[in-house]
C-alpha angles and dihedrals in degrees: 000000000000125000118249092257094047090048090051091051091050091049090052091050093049096046095045092047091049090056102037105026089215129110112274120237127209089248090057089055091050089051091047098049133024097224097160094231134109126266088248090059090050090052091049091052090048090051088053091050090051092048090052091049096245091121138018136201125220088221135351097269095044130097124256134279124195117248125215087266090053092051090048092054090048094049091050089058093056106098132172094355115170138178115262113268092244091059092047088054091049093050093049091048092051093049090052090052099056126078114277093250125123093229091055092050093051093047090051093047092053092048093049094049092048092049096043097045098029092225138091115303122206123191126171131201112258108259122205113245084224117356117245129215113245109160141351131204126185116199123190111228112168133342105314095350121105138171118236112207112191121190114200127196110282094043094279111154124201128185130201133173115231127192121205127199090240140028110274118193121231092248091060092045089054091051091051092048092050092052094049091045090056092044102044104032111141095001129131121226092260090050091051090051091049094048094077096205118188103247137176117238091260092047089049090052091052090047092051090051096050091044090055090051092049095046091050090051091050091054094053117108121220116305117244106294126242106255131194137160103043087136090062091062090053089060094054111105095223090060100045110120090349137134087227090077091047090057091056094045091051090053090052094044093049092043094241100116097099093046090051100048104041107095120224112262095026106169138179091262102110136277121343124198120206115189128203111293091017085080114100094223114072092211091069098044087114091057139070125217127208107191143164141173123237136188136049112333096215097037118028132357131185134183128236125182152130130243123202144132119303083254088074126146091248098182090053094045095047095048092046096048090044095052096043091048087055092050094047090045091057092047092050090048089056091046091054092051099240095128142024115267108304135233114209108234129206124242104226100161094123 
């Protein structure tokens, strides 16, 4: 534990380094805070912080730079931080202007995070924990060939060709679809298997086909995330002419970014911050990740976050990710039909 004064000095170092990206001197701390102590006392406190690995110095005569441990201490002191009310209003206004389509919402969320935090935004499509049957259509195409159109909860449509051993008229296909719709509505693939419904051979063939579609969908990992703000990273001084930037670009190019940044045990319990070497993947040890889940815990969950240097504006990143995860969560709730049409509300508890 740090004393109040030492913690204040560390906070000053972190916040100045975030803004300026240059080592922080004892004189800068004196100018930043009126602590009522001498410059020698400030230097002694900084020496203690360096000894305890909260800060480092490029060389003995240089100013101080926060370490991962210093950033972690700083982040733990950030409590109940929220976006300014004016920005909440702007976000709500923008979401009400776009088409009421999930893809439009996610694109907008990624753009807003990138612009507000000036770092890389990552947003994924909400993925059902286990996909649920919503509606089935069977469409006769040619002779014994038909098209199976399966609608899953969350407005996800899947199509599959199915070949029968005999010609089946459209009227009979419609009757089969109506029976299965009534029988399987709201069920997962495992629940359909356990139901043990008495089916004709043709109905069983259709059921086997839709089960295969659902099981394949359950096995899918996240789709490629919506990304925005890579150009902001290029403007960060620590990544200019550096292999660090190449590591991130390779992750994006090889579609491994999401797998690398999502911490193990990420839950729908608010924003998590992963700093530098706390990241599982070595290639992003020079980065920090502010990340959260959004959606319906038992139905569909997506990920929203920001990736940037460890010299990240954490208060800004946390409040932005937190608010936009709330907004997307409400929109997904509406999409999944759990509530009447929503009105986005403002958080004005400050």
